[in-house]
ROPA-449078 format. One record per residue: residue number from 1; chain; x, y, z of N, C-alpha, C in turn. Coordinates in steps of 0.001 Angstrom, whole numbers. Each point is the difference from the previous one (the first is absolute). Layout:
BEGIN
<lumpa><num>NUM</num><cadena>A</cadena><n_px>X</n_px><n_py>Y</n_py><n_pz>Z</n_pz><ca_px>X</ca_px><ca_py>Y</ca_py><ca_pz>Z</ca_pz><c_px>X</c_px><c_py>Y</c_py><c_pz>Z</c_pz></lumpa>
...
This chain:
BEGIN
<lumpa><num>1</num><cadena>A</cadena><n_px>-1798</n_px><n_py>-11642</n_py><n_pz>21493</n_pz><ca_px>377</ca_px><ca_py>1661</ca_py><ca_pz>-157</ca_pz><c_px>675</c_px><c_py>-47</c_py><c_pz>-1278</c_pz></lumpa>
<lumpa><num>2</num><cadena>A</cadena><n_px>-350</n_px><n_py>1268</n_py><n_pz>-777</n_pz><ca_px>310</ca_px><ca_py>358</ca_py><ca_pz>-1260</ca_pz><c_px>1402</c_px><c_py>565</c_py><c_pz>-17</c_pz></lumpa>
<lumpa><num>3</num><cadena>A</cadena><n_px>739</n_px><n_py>-174</n_py><n_pz>-1397</n_pz><ca_px>1402</ca_px><ca_py>820</ca_py><ca_pz>256</ca_pz><c_px>-154</c_px><c_py>1469</c_py><c_pz>210</c_pz></lumpa>
<lumpa><num>4</num><cadena>A</cadena><n_px>-1199</n_px><n_py>560</n_py><n_pz>-621</n_pz><ca_px>-154</ca_px><ca_py>1486</ca_py><ca_pz>83</ca_pz><c_px>59</c_px><c_py>549</c_py><c_pz>1508</c_pz></lumpa>
<lumpa><num>5</num><cadena>A</cadena><n_px>-473</n_px><n_py>-755</n_py><n_pz>1021</n_pz><ca_px>-467</ca_px><ca_py>265</ca_py><ca_pz>1077</ca_pz><c_px>1243</c_px><c_py>0</c_py><c_pz>849</c_pz></lumpa>
<lumpa><num>6</num><cadena>A</cadena><n_px>1024</n_px><n_py>-650</n_py><n_pz>-214</n_pz><ca_px>1063</ca_px><ca_py>-100</ca_py><ca_pz>977</ca_pz><c_px>1417</c_px><c_py>701</c_py><c_pz>-638</c_pz></lumpa>
<lumpa><num>7</num><cadena>A</cadena><n_px>-201</n_px><n_py>-60</n_py><n_pz>-1512</n_pz><ca_px>1373</ca_px><ca_py>774</ca_py><ca_pz>-764</ca_pz><c_px>-489</c_px><c_py>1152</c_py><c_pz>-649</c_pz></lumpa>
<lumpa><num>8</num><cadena>A</cadena><n_px>-1276</n_px><n_py>260</n_py><n_pz>-319</n_pz><ca_px>-432</ca_px><ca_py>1203</ca_py><ca_pz>-904</ca_pz><c_px>-2</c_px><c_py>-335</c_py><c_pz>-1395</c_pz></lumpa>
<lumpa><num>9</num><cadena>A</cadena><n_px>-484</n_px><n_py>919</n_py><n_pz>-646</n_pz><ca_px>-369</ca_px><ca_py>-536</ca_py><ca_pz>-1379</ca_pz><c_px>1421</c_px><c_py>-61</c_py><c_pz>-697</c_pz></lumpa>
<lumpa><num>10</num><cadena>A</cadena><n_px>-101</n_px><n_py>-1025</n_py><n_pz>-1192</n_pz><ca_px>1264</ca_px><ca_py>-134</ca_py><ca_pz>-829</ca_pz><c_px>-350</c_px><c_py>1099</c_py><c_pz>-1086</c_pz></lumpa>
<lumpa><num>11</num><cadena>A</cadena><n_px>1475</n_px><n_py>672</n_py><n_pz>-342</n_pz><ca_px>78</ca_px><ca_py>889</ca_py><ca_pz>-888</ca_pz><c_px>1435</c_px><c_py>-53</c_py><c_pz>-487</c_pz></lumpa>
<lumpa><num>12</num><cadena>A</cadena><n_px>155</n_px><n_py>-308</n_py><n_pz>-1403</n_pz><ca_px>1303</ca_px><ca_py>-164</ca_py><ca_pz>-384</ca_pz><c_px>610</c_px><c_py>1563</c_py><c_pz>-49</c_pz></lumpa>
<lumpa><num>13</num><cadena>A</cadena><n_px>1292</n_px><n_py>-317</n_py><n_pz>400</n_pz><ca_px>950</ca_px><ca_py>1407</ca_py><ca_pz>-25</ca_pz><c_px>-279</c_px><c_py>1083</c_py><c_pz>-1276</c_pz></lumpa>
<lumpa><num>14</num><cadena>A</cadena><n_px>260</n_px><n_py>-690</n_py><n_pz>-1244</n_pz><ca_px>145</ca_px><ca_py>419</ca_py><ca_pz>-1077</ca_pz><c_px>-1337</c_px><c_py>850</c_py><c_pz>-352</c_pz></lumpa>
<lumpa><num>15</num><cadena>A</cadena><n_px>-990</n_px><n_py>-547</n_py><n_pz>579</n_pz><ca_px>-1346</ca_px><ca_py>887</ca_py><ca_pz>-42</ca_pz><c_px>-57</c_px><c_py>1236</c_py><c_pz>632</c_pz></lumpa>
<lumpa><num>16</num><cadena>A</cadena><n_px>698</n_px><n_py>170</n_py><n_pz>1127</n_pz><ca_px>53</ca_px><ca_py>1099</ca_py><ca_pz>944</ca_pz><c_px>979</c_px><c_py>1088</c_py><c_pz>-920</c_pz></lumpa>
<lumpa><num>17</num><cadena>A</cadena><n_px>928</n_px><n_py>-534</n_py><n_pz>-606</n_pz><ca_px>851</ca_px><ca_py>814</ca_py><ca_pz>-734</ca_pz><c_px>-694</c_px><c_py>766</c_py><c_pz>-1093</c_pz></lumpa>
<lumpa><num>18</num><cadena>A</cadena><n_px>-625</n_px><n_py>-848</n_py><n_pz>-926</n_pz><ca_px>-740</ca_px><ca_py>585</ca_py><ca_pz>-850</ca_pz><c_px>-1184</c_px><c_py>560</c_py><c_pz>152</c_pz></lumpa>
<lumpa><num>19</num><cadena>A</cadena><n_px>-461</n_px><n_py>126</n_py><n_pz>1232</n_pz><ca_px>-1157</ca_px><ca_py>722</ca_py><ca_pz>214</ca_pz><c_px>-87</c_px><c_py>1419</c_py><c_pz>-463</c_pz></lumpa>
<lumpa><num>20</num><cadena>A</cadena><n_px>1182</n_px><n_py>815</n_py><n_pz>-310</n_pz><ca_px>-91</ca_px><ca_py>1271</ca_py><ca_pz>-574</ca_pz><c_px>-751</c_px><c_py>110</c_py><c_pz>-1248</c_pz></lumpa>
<lumpa><num>21</num><cadena>A</cadena><n_px>400</n_px><n_py>-966</n_py><n_pz>-958</n_pz><ca_px>-480</ca_px><ca_py>-72</ca_py><ca_pz>-1304</ca_pz><c_px>-1779</c_px><c_py>-348</c_py><c_pz>13</c_pz></lumpa>
<lumpa><num>22</num><cadena>A</cadena><n_px>-372</n_px><n_py>726</n_py><n_pz>-1142</n_pz><ca_px>-1292</ca_px><ca_py>-109</ca_py><ca_pz>-242</ca_pz><c_px>-690</c_px><c_py>-1539</c_py><c_pz>-513</c_pz></lumpa>
<lumpa><num>23</num><cadena>A</cadena><n_px>1132</n_px><n_py>-729</n_py><n_pz>-641</n_pz><ca_px>-392</ca_px><ca_py>-1102</ca_py><ca_pz>-773</ca_pz><c_px>1410</c_px><c_py>-1035</c_py><c_pz>179</c_pz></lumpa>
<lumpa><num>24</num><cadena>A</cadena><n_px>-477</n_px><n_py>-999</n_py><n_pz>674</n_pz><ca_px>1463</ca_px><ca_py>-910</ca_py><ca_pz>-67</ca_pz><c_px>-438</c_px><c_py>-1363</c_py><c_pz>239</c_pz></lumpa>
<lumpa><num>25</num><cadena>A</cadena><n_px>1057</n_px><n_py>-948</n_py><n_pz>-595</n_pz><ca_px>-183</ca_px><ca_py>-1248</ca_py><ca_pz>-147</ca_pz><c_px>457</c_px><c_py>-998</c_py><c_pz>1133</c_pz></lumpa>
<lumpa><num>26</num><cadena>A</cadena><n_px>-693</n_px><n_py>-1197</n_py><n_pz>240</n_pz><ca_px>484</ca_px><ca_py>-704</ca_py><ca_pz>1227</ca_pz><c_px>-192</c_px><c_py>-1674</c_py><c_pz>-230</c_pz></lumpa>
<lumpa><num>27</num><cadena>A</cadena><n_px>517</n_px><n_py>-655</n_py><n_pz>405</n_pz><ca_px>-123</ca_px><ca_py>-1433</ca_py><ca_pz>-27</ca_pz><c_px>-891</c_px><c_py>-504</c_py><c_pz>1336</c_pz></lumpa>
<lumpa><num>28</num><cadena>A</cadena><n_px>140</n_px><n_py>621</n_py><n_pz>1237</n_pz><ca_px>-111</ca_px><ca_py>-285</ca_py><ca_pz>1375</ca_pz><c_px>-1957</c_px><c_py>-153</c_py><c_pz>42</c_pz></lumpa>
<lumpa><num>29</num><cadena>A</cadena><n_px>-449</n_px><n_py>-896</n_py><n_pz>-308</n_pz><ca_px>-1457</ca_px><ca_py>-256</ca_py><ca_pz>246</ca_pz><c_px>-392</c_px><c_py>-89</c_py><c_pz>1076</c_pz></lumpa>
<lumpa><num>30</num><cadena>A</cadena><n_px>1000</n_px><n_py>-670</n_py><n_pz>1082</n_pz><ca_px>-579</ca_px><ca_py>70</ca_py><ca_pz>1336</ca_pz><c_px>263</c_px><c_py>1289</c_py><c_pz>935</c_pz></lumpa>
<lumpa><num>31</num><cadena>A</cadena><n_px>314</n_px><n_py>960</n_py><n_pz>-409</n_pz><ca_px>168</ca_px><ca_py>1417</ca_py><ca_pz>752</ca_pz><c_px>-1478</c_px><c_py>625</c_py><c_pz>43</c_pz></lumpa>
<lumpa><num>32</num><cadena>A</cadena><n_px>-221</n_px><n_py>645</n_py><n_pz>1053</n_pz><ca_px>-1171</ca_px><ca_py>495</ca_py><ca_pz>800</ca_pz><c_px>-30</c_px><c_py>1228</c_py><c_pz>-725</c_pz></lumpa>
<lumpa><num>33</num><cadena>A</cadena><n_px>-1157</n_px><n_py>524</n_py><n_pz>-398</n_pz><ca_px>-295</ca_px><ca_py>1501</ca_py><ca_pz>-357</ca_pz><c_px>-91</c_px><c_py>736</c_py><c_pz>939</c_pz></lumpa>
<lumpa><num>34</num><cadena>A</cadena><n_px>941</n_px><n_py>1248</n_py><n_pz>270</n_pz><ca_px>-254</ca_px><ca_py>826</ca_py><ca_pz>1042</ca_pz><c_px>-599</c_px><c_py>1312</c_py><c_pz>-213</c_pz></lumpa>
<lumpa><num>35</num><cadena>A</cadena><n_px>-309</n_px><n_py>1068</n_py><n_pz>865</n_pz><ca_px>-894</ca_px><ca_py>974</ca_py><ca_pz>-391</ca_pz><c_px>953</c_px><c_py>994</c_py><c_pz>-984</c_pz></lumpa>
<lumpa><num>36</num><cadena>A</cadena><n_px>1291</n_px><n_py>-299</n_py><n_pz>76</n_pz><ca_px>855</ca_px><ca_py>1103</ca_py><ca_pz>-639</ca_pz><c_px>-160</c_px><c_py>-350</c_py><c_pz>-1585</c_pz></lumpa>
<lumpa><num>37</num><cadena>A</cadena><n_px>-386</n_px><n_py>-1312</n_py><n_pz>-361</n_pz><ca_px>-154</ca_px><ca_py>-225</ca_py><ca_pz>-1467</ca_pz><c_px>-1162</c_px><c_py>679</c_py><c_pz>-887</c_pz></lumpa>
<lumpa><num>38</num><cadena>A</cadena><n_px>-762</n_px><n_py>352</n_py><n_pz>1061</n_pz><ca_px>-1570</ca_px><ca_py>615</ca_py><ca_pz>-808</ca_pz><c_px>309</c_px><c_py>937</c_py><c_pz>-1000</c_pz></lumpa>
<lumpa><num>39</num><cadena>A</cadena><n_px>-561</n_px><n_py>-281</n_py><n_pz>-976</n_pz><ca_px>-130</ca_px><ca_py>993</ca_py><ca_pz>-1098</ca_pz><c_px>1158</c_px><c_py>-258</c_py><c_pz>-943</c_pz></lumpa>
<lumpa><num>40</num><cadena>A</cadena><n_px>936</n_px><n_py>-1032</n_py><n_pz>200</n_pz><ca_px>1013</ca_px><ca_py>-138</ca_py><ca_pz>-933</ca_pz><c_px>-374</c_px><c_py>-1369</c_py><c_pz>-837</c_pz></lumpa>
<lumpa><num>41</num><cadena>A</cadena><n_px>797</n_px><n_py>-216</n_py><n_pz>-890</n_pz><ca_px>-231</ca_px><ca_py>-1157</ca_py><ca_pz>-898</ca_pz><c_px>1210</c_px><c_py>-967</c_py><c_pz>-25</c_pz></lumpa>
<lumpa><num>42</num><cadena>A</cadena><n_px>-333</n_px><n_py>-1359</n_py><n_pz>520</n_pz><ca_px>1009</ca_px><ca_py>-979</ca_py><ca_pz>-47</ca_pz><c_px>-182</c_px><c_py>-960</c_py><c_pz>-878</c_pz></lumpa>
<lumpa><num>43</num><cadena>A</cadena><n_px>1060</n_px><n_py>-392</n_py><n_pz>-695</n_pz><ca_px>-201</ca_px><ca_py>-1114</ca_py><ca_pz>-1168</ca_pz><c_px>652</c_px><c_py>-1343</c_py><c_pz>758</c_pz></lumpa>
<lumpa><num>44</num><cadena>A</cadena><n_px>-907</n_px><n_py>-942</n_py><n_pz>77</n_pz><ca_px>392</ca_px><ca_py>-1378</ca_py><ca_pz>988</ca_pz><c_px>58</c_px><c_py>-1122</c_py><c_pz>-1213</c_pz></lumpa>
<lumpa><num>45</num><cadena>A</cadena><n_px>1194</n_px><n_py>-659</n_py><n_pz>258</n_pz><ca_px>212</ca_px><ca_py>-1141</ca_py><ca_pz>-737</ca_pz><c_px>-733</c_px><c_py>-1224</c_py><c_pz>295</c_pz></lumpa>
<lumpa><num>46</num><cadena>A</cadena><n_px>-778</n_px><n_py>-284</n_py><n_pz>-1018</n_pz><ca_px>-839</ca_px><ca_py>-1405</ca_py><ca_pz>98</ca_pz><c_px>402</c_px><c_py>-1229</c_py><c_pz>-393</c_pz></lumpa>
<lumpa><num>47</num><cadena>A</cadena><n_px>1427</n_px><n_py>129</n_py><n_pz>-390</n_pz><ca_px>826</ca_px><ca_py>-1555</ca_py><ca_pz>-299</ca_pz><c_px>82</c_px><c_py>203</c_py><c_pz>-1608</c_pz></lumpa>
<lumpa><num>48</num><cadena>A</cadena><n_px>-992</n_px><n_py>969</n_py><n_pz>-753</n_pz><ca_px>325</ca_px><ca_py>0</ca_py><ca_pz>-1447</ca_pz><c_px>135</c_px><c_py>1508</c_py><c_pz>-672</c_pz></lumpa>
<lumpa><num>49</num><cadena>A</cadena><n_px>-1016</n_px><n_py>883</n_py><n_pz>996</n_pz><ca_px>207</ca_px><ca_py>1333</ca_py><ca_pz>-744</ca_pz><c_px>-14</c_px><c_py>899</c_py><c_pz>1432</c_pz></lumpa>
<lumpa><num>50</num><cadena>A</cadena><n_px>6</n_px><n_py>1154</n_py><n_pz>-215</n_pz><ca_px>-343</ca_px><ca_py>1106</ca_py><ca_pz>1195</ca_pz><c_px>-1436</c_px><c_py>348</c_py><c_pz>-331</c_pz></lumpa>
<lumpa><num>51</num><cadena>A</cadena><n_px>-730</n_px><n_py>369</n_py><n_pz>1195</n_pz><ca_px>-1499</ca_px><ca_py>218</ca_py><ca_pz>-46</ca_pz><c_px>437</c_px><c_py>1225</c_py><c_pz>788</c_pz></lumpa>
<lumpa><num>52</num><cadena>A</cadena><n_px>-751</n_px><n_py>1187</n_py><n_pz>-598</n_pz><ca_px>-81</ca_px><ca_py>1077</ca_py><ca_pz>669</ca_pz><c_px>-1078</c_px><c_py>26</c_py><c_pz>1161</c_pz></lumpa>
<lumpa><num>53</num><cadena>A</cadena><n_px>225</n_px><n_py>817</n_py><n_pz>1040</n_pz><ca_px>-1007</ca_px><ca_py>-41</ca_py><ca_pz>1228</ca_pz><c_px>89</c_px><c_py>1616</c_py><c_pz>545</c_pz></lumpa>
<lumpa><num>54</num><cadena>A</cadena><n_px>-1054</n_px><n_py>503</n_py><n_pz>-224</n_pz><ca_px>-12</ca_px><ca_py>1350</ca_py><ca_pz>479</ca_pz><c_px>-613</c_px><c_py>-238</c_py><c_pz>1607</c_pz></lumpa>
<lumpa><num>55</num><cadena>A</cadena><n_px>599</n_px><n_py>529</n_py><n_pz>944</n_pz><ca_px>-120</ca_px><ca_py>-161</ca_py><ca_pz>1645</ca_pz><c_px>-953</c_px><c_py>1145</c_py><c_pz>351</c_pz></lumpa>
<lumpa><num>56</num><cadena>A</cadena><n_px>-1363</n_px><n_py>-471</n_py><n_pz>327</n_pz><ca_px>-725</ca_px><ca_py>510</ca_py><ca_pz>791</ca_pz><c_px>-383</c_px><c_py>-220</c_py><c_pz>1401</c_pz></lumpa>
<lumpa><num>57</num><cadena>A</cadena><n_px>-631</n_px><n_py>827</n_py><n_pz>1105</n_pz><ca_px>217</ca_px><ca_py>54</ca_py><ca_pz>1050</ca_pz><c_px>-757</c_px><c_py>-1605</c_py><c_pz>677</c_pz></lumpa>
<lumpa><num>58</num><cadena>A</cadena><n_px>-682</n_px><n_py>-513</n_py><n_pz>-896</n_pz><ca_px>-775</ca_px><ca_py>-1211</ca_py><ca_pz>731</ca_pz><c_px>1048</c_px><c_py>-1318</c_py><c_pz>-347</c_pz></lumpa>
<lumpa><num>59</num><cadena>A</cadena><n_px>1041</n_px><n_py>332</n_py><n_pz>-441</n_pz><ca_px>1118</ca_px><ca_py>-1185</ca_py><ca_pz>-161</ca_pz><c_px>821</c_px><c_py>-254</c_py><c_pz>1054</c_pz></lumpa>
<lumpa><num>60</num><cadena>A</cadena><n_px>74</n_px><n_py>1205</n_py><n_pz>827</n_pz><ca_px>864</ca_px><ca_py>3</ca_py><ca_pz>1073</ca_pz><c_px>-261</c_px><c_py>-1118</c_py><c_pz>1113</c_pz></lumpa>
<lumpa><num>61</num><cadena>A</cadena><n_px>1175</n_px><n_py>-807</n_py><n_pz>341</n_pz><ca_px>28</ca_px><ca_py>-927</ca_py><ca_pz>734</ca_pz><c_px>-170</c_px><c_py>-1477</c_py><c_pz>-864</c_pz></lumpa>
<lumpa><num>62</num><cadena>A</cadena><n_px>-323</n_px><n_py>-173</n_py><n_pz>-1192</n_pz><ca_px>239</ca_px><ca_py>-1116</ca_py><ca_pz>-973</ca_pz><c_px>1241</c_px><c_py>-136</c_py><c_pz>-593</c_pz></lumpa>
<lumpa><num>63</num><cadena>A</cadena><n_px>335</n_px><n_py>-1065</n_py><n_pz>-426</n_pz><ca_px>1337</ca_px><ca_py>-517</ca_py><ca_pz>-628</ca_pz><c_px>-165</c_px><c_py>283</c_py><c_pz>-1654</c_pz></lumpa>
<lumpa><num>64</num><cadena>A</cadena><n_px>1336</n_px><n_py>453</n_py><n_pz>-703</n_pz><ca_px>-238</ca_px><ca_py>424</ca_py><ca_pz>-1194</ca_pz><c_px>-198</c_px><c_py>-1225</c_py><c_pz>-1137</c_pz></lumpa>
<lumpa><num>65</num><cadena>A</cadena><n_px>152</n_px><n_py>-979</n_py><n_pz>480</n_pz><ca_px>-403</ca_px><ca_py>-1505</ca_py><ca_pz>-735</ca_pz><c_px>-1350</c_px><c_py>-185</c_py><c_pz>-239</c_pz></lumpa>
<lumpa><num>66</num><cadena>A</cadena><n_px>-918</n_px><n_py>601</n_py><n_pz>1263</n_pz><ca_px>-1324</ca_px><ca_py>-242</ca_py><ca_pz>-425</ca_pz><c_px>-612</c_px><c_py>594</c_py><c_pz>-1043</c_pz></lumpa>
<lumpa><num>67</num><cadena>A</cadena><n_px>566</n_px><n_py>950</n_py><n_pz>-744</n_pz><ca_px>-630</ca_px><ca_py>901</ca_py><ca_pz>-871</ca_pz><c_px>798</c_px><c_py>-236</c_py><c_pz>-1367</c_pz></lumpa>
<lumpa><num>68</num><cadena>A</cadena><n_px>583</n_px><n_py>-818</n_py><n_pz>-205</n_pz><ca_px>1048</ca_px><ca_py>-419</ca_py><ca_pz>-895</ca_pz><c_px>-306</c_px><c_py>-1452</c_py><c_pz>-510</c_pz></lumpa>
<lumpa><num>69</num><cadena>A</cadena><n_px>-960</n_px><n_py>-583</n_py><n_pz>-904</n_pz><ca_px>-146</ca_px><ca_py>-1118</ca_py><ca_pz>-147</ca_pz><c_px>908</c_px><c_py>-816</c_py><c_pz>-832</c_pz></lumpa>
<lumpa><num>70</num><cadena>A</cadena><n_px>244</n_px><n_py>-1291</n_py><n_pz>286</n_pz><ca_px>1090</ca_px><ca_py>-729</ca_py><ca_pz>-555</ca_pz><c_px>-531</c_px><c_py>-1102</c_py><c_pz>-1157</c_pz></lumpa>
<lumpa><num>71</num><cadena>A</cadena><n_px>-1261</n_px><n_py>-191</n_py><n_pz>65</n_pz><ca_px>-551</ca_px><ca_py>-1009</ca_py><ca_pz>-731</ca_pz><c_px>-1053</c_px><c_py>847</c_py><c_pz>-792</c_pz></lumpa>
<lumpa><num>72</num><cadena>A</cadena><n_px>-263</n_px><n_py>-649</n_py><n_pz>-1410</n_pz><ca_px>-905</ca_px><ca_py>573</ca_py><ca_pz>-920</ca_pz><c_px>-1327</c_px><c_py>-505</c_py><c_pz>389</c_pz></lumpa>
<lumpa><num>73</num><cadena>A</cadena><n_px>-1027</n_px><n_py>471</n_py><n_pz>-357</n_pz><ca_px>-1376</ca_px><ca_py>-720</ca_py><ca_pz>-18</ca_pz><c_px>-264</c_px><c_py>-990</c_py><c_pz>-915</c_pz></lumpa>
<lumpa><num>74</num><cadena>A</cadena><n_px>-553</n_px><n_py>-992</n_py><n_pz>614</n_pz><ca_px>-187</ca_px><ca_py>-1022</ca_py><ca_pz>-1240</ca_pz><c_px>-1480</c_px><c_py>76</c_py><c_pz>-391</c_pz></lumpa>
<lumpa><num>75</num><cadena>A</cadena><n_px>-134</n_px><n_py>-384</n_py><n_pz>-1274</n_pz><ca_px>-1397</ca_px><ca_py>-19</ca_py><ca_pz>-673</ca_pz><c_px>45</c_px><c_py>-1016</c_py><c_pz>-1155</c_pz></lumpa>
<lumpa><num>76</num><cadena>A</cadena><n_px>-1221</n_px><n_py>-629</n_py><n_pz>-71</n_pz><ca_px>19</ca_px><ca_py>-1190</ca_py><ca_pz>-789</ca_pz><c_px>-141</c_px><c_py>470</c_py><c_pz>-1514</c_pz></lumpa>
<lumpa><num>77</num><cadena>A</cadena><n_px>401</n_px><n_py>-480</n_py><n_pz>-1017</n_pz><ca_px>29</ca_px><ca_py>473</ca_py><ca_pz>-1233</ca_pz><c_px>-1623</c_px><c_py>-824</c_py><c_pz>-595</c_pz></lumpa>
<lumpa><num>78</num><cadena>A</cadena><n_px>-582</n_px><n_py>1198</n_py><n_pz>-520</n_pz><ca_px>-1526</ca_px><ca_py>-447</ca_py><ca_pz>-514</ca_pz><c_px>282</c_px><c_py>-851</c_py><c_pz>-1337</c_pz></lumpa>
<lumpa><num>79</num><cadena>A</cadena><n_px>-955</n_px><n_py>-874</n_py><n_pz>-175</n_pz><ca_px>56</ca_px><ca_py>-1004</ca_py><ca_pz>-1171</ca_pz><c_px>-971</c_px><c_py>555</c_py><c_pz>-903</c_pz></lumpa>
<lumpa><num>80</num><cadena>A</cadena><n_px>505</n_px><n_py>133</n_py><n_pz>-1186</n_pz><ca_px>-900</ca_px><ca_py>143</ca_py><ca_pz>-1194</ca_pz><c_px>-924</c_px><c_py>-594</c_py><c_pz>-512</c_pz></lumpa>
C-alpha cells in the first residue's frame, strides 16, 4: 500500500502559507500538486537553478519534481 493511501498526500507547510501569492519558490520536489495551485506559477529548485512551472488542471495529483528536470539532455558532438 502506498503512503498516500494511509497518510494522505505530502504537502510542505511553507507551500500552504505561500498559496496566496501568484509566484513563489520552493525546494520541495516531493510535494503533491493540489487543486488550489491551478493557475499559479511555482518556481521549483532542480539543484542548480529554479524552473518556472505554470500549474494547469492536468497536473493535479502529480509531484512537483516530475516537471523540473535535474539533468541536461545529452547529445554527441558532430565531427567535422
